[in-house]
N, CA and C atoms as an extended XYZ file, in Angstrom:
123
Properties=species:S:1:pos:R:3:atomname:S:1:resname:S:1:resid:I:1 pbc="F F F"
N        -5.026       -7.762        9.875 N   MET     1
C        -5.126       -7.293        8.516 CA  MET     1
C        -6.364       -7.880        7.872 C   MET     1
N        -7.130       -7.002        7.268 N   ARG     2
C        -8.369       -7.447        6.658 CA  ARG     2
C        -8.288       -7.575        5.146 C   ARG     2
N        -7.300       -6.965        4.509 N   GLY     3
C        -7.303       -7.043        3.059 CA  GLY     3
C        -5.962       -6.759        2.422 C   GLY     3
N        -5.817       -7.330        1.243 N   ALA     4
C        -4.586       -7.143        0.482 CA  ALA     4
C        -4.451       -5.699       -0.010 C   ALA     4
N        -5.558       -5.035       -0.234 N   VAL     5
C        -5.502       -3.660       -0.733 CA  VAL     5
C        -4.796       -2.750        0.273 C   VAL     5
N        -5.056       -2.926        1.554 N   ASP     6
C        -4.364       -2.140        2.579 CA  ASP     6
C        -2.863       -2.376        2.515 C   ASP     6
N        -2.472       -3.614        2.290 N   CYS     7
C        -1.048       -3.943        2.190 CA  CYS     7
C        -0.407       -3.265        0.983 C   CYS     7
N        -1.112       -3.253       -0.137 N   VAL     8
C        -0.595       -2.601       -1.348 CA  VAL     8
C        -0.452       -1.104       -1.125 C   VAL     8
N        -1.446       -0.488       -0.502 N   ILE     9
C        -1.377        0.947       -0.216 CA  ILE     9
C        -0.216        1.247        0.724 C   ILE     9
N        -0.087        0.476        1.785 N   ALA    10
C         0.995        0.693        2.754 CA  ALA    10
C         2.360        0.493        2.091 C   ALA    10
N         2.505       -0.538        1.279 N   GLN    11
C         3.793       -0.790        0.622 CA  GLN    11
C         4.141        0.315       -0.360 C   GLN    11
N         3.136        0.837       -1.050 N   THR    12
C         3.380        1.942       -1.976 CA  THR    12
C         3.892        3.163       -1.217 C   THR    12
N         3.272        3.475       -0.084 N   CYS    13
C         3.730        4.598        0.737 CA  CYS    13
C         5.153        4.369        1.240 C   CYS    13
N         5.430        3.142        1.635 N   LEU    14
C         6.783        2.826        2.098 CA  LEU    14
C         7.796        2.979        0.963 C   LEU    14
N         7.438        2.516       -0.227 N   ASP    15
C         8.354        2.579       -1.366 CA  ASP    15
C         8.727        4.001       -1.746 C   ASP    15
N         7.755        4.906       -1.678 N   ILE    16
C         8.031        6.287       -2.090 CA  ILE    16
C         8.234        7.222       -0.894 C   ILE    16
N         8.290        6.634        0.299 N   GLU    17
C         8.518        7.372        1.542 CA  GLU    17
C         7.469        8.460        1.758 C   GLU    17
N         6.216        8.112        1.467 N   ALA    18
C         5.102        9.051        1.636 CA  ALA    18
C         4.425        8.820        2.986 C   ALA    18
N         3.832        9.877        3.498 N   MET    19
C         3.055        9.783        4.717 CA  MET    19
C         1.611        9.463        4.329 C   MET    19
N         0.964        8.618        5.093 N   LEU    20
C        -0.389        8.166        4.786 CA  LEU    20
C        -1.403        8.793        5.725 C   LEU    20
N        -2.483        9.297        5.152 N   LEU    21
C        -3.597        9.835        5.934 CA  LEU    21
C        -4.778        8.901        5.734 C   LEU    21
N        -5.174        8.216        6.788 N   SER    22
C        -6.309        7.299        6.718 CA  SER    22
C        -6.809        7.006        8.126 C   SER    22
N        -8.125        6.903        8.289 N   PRO    23
C        -8.672        6.543        9.598 CA  PRO    23
C        -8.703        5.025        9.831 C   PRO    23
N        -8.238        4.252        8.874 N   ASP    24
C        -8.286        2.789        8.926 CA  ASP    24
C        -7.314        2.246        9.983 C   ASP    24
N        -7.823        1.483       10.928 N   ALA    25
C        -7.002        0.939       12.015 CA  ALA    25
C        -5.957       -0.060       11.519 C   ALA    25
N        -6.184       -0.676       10.371 N   ASP    26
C        -5.195       -1.612        9.828 CA  ASP    26
C        -3.864       -0.916        9.576 C   ASP    26
N        -3.911        0.342        9.152 N   PHE    27
C        -2.674        1.061        8.888 CA  PHE    27
C        -1.917        1.363       10.182 C   PHE    27
N        -2.635        1.580       11.249 N   GLU    28
C        -1.958        1.786       12.537 CA  GLU    28
C        -1.218        0.515       12.954 C   GLU    28
N        -1.832       -0.623       12.711 N   TYR    29
C        -1.180       -1.903       13.013 CA  TYR    29
C         0.069       -2.074       12.150 C   TYR    29
N        -0.040       -1.768       10.868 N   ILE    30
C         1.119       -1.884        9.972 CA  ILE    30
C         2.223       -0.944       10.432 C   ILE    30
N         1.857        0.268       10.836 N   ALA    31
C         2.845        1.261       11.260 CA  ALA    31
C         3.594        0.830       12.525 C   ALA    31
N         2.976        0.010       13.345 N   LEU    32
C         3.662       -0.486       14.541 CA  LEU    32
C         4.801       -1.434       14.190 C   LEU    32
N         4.708       -2.066       13.026 N   HIS    33
C         5.662       -3.105       12.659 CA  HIS    33
C         6.518       -2.758       11.448 C   HIS    33
N         6.351       -1.559       10.910 N   THR    34
C         7.121       -1.112        9.748 CA  THR    34
C         7.444        0.371        9.931 C   THR    34
N         8.252        0.916        9.042 N   PRO    35
C         8.520        2.364        9.123 CA  PRO    35
C         7.421        3.227        8.495 C   PRO    35
N         6.234        2.690        8.255 N   LEU    36
C         5.136        3.454        7.680 CA  LEU    36
C         4.835        4.653        8.569 C   LEU    36
N         4.770        5.823        7.931 N   ARG    37
C         4.482        7.061        8.671 CA  ARG    37
C         3.019        7.435        8.439 C   ARG    37
N         2.305        7.665        9.532 N   LEU    38
C         0.907        8.060        9.454 CA  LEU    38
C         0.768        9.520        9.846 C   LEU    38
N        -0.105       10.209        9.149 N   TRP    39
C        -0.403       11.598        9.479 CA  TRP    39
C        -1.650       11.606       10.332 C   TRP    39
N        -1.541       12.186       11.516 N   HIS    40
C        -2.672       12.272       12.430 CA  HIS    40
C        -3.112       13.715       12.538 C   HIS    40
N        -4.405       13.940       12.569 N   ARG    41
C        -4.938       15.296       12.730 CA  ARG    41
C        -4.805       15.745       14.146 C   ARG    41
């Protein structure tokens, strides 16, 4: 994890059960360890 902002974005998506679209590899790491859903093209 490189920054707190990524954590805030990921937690917001988790809170509202939203899917996240981002090319940032940090979110893939978070998704491996949480129920964060990522949208892949």
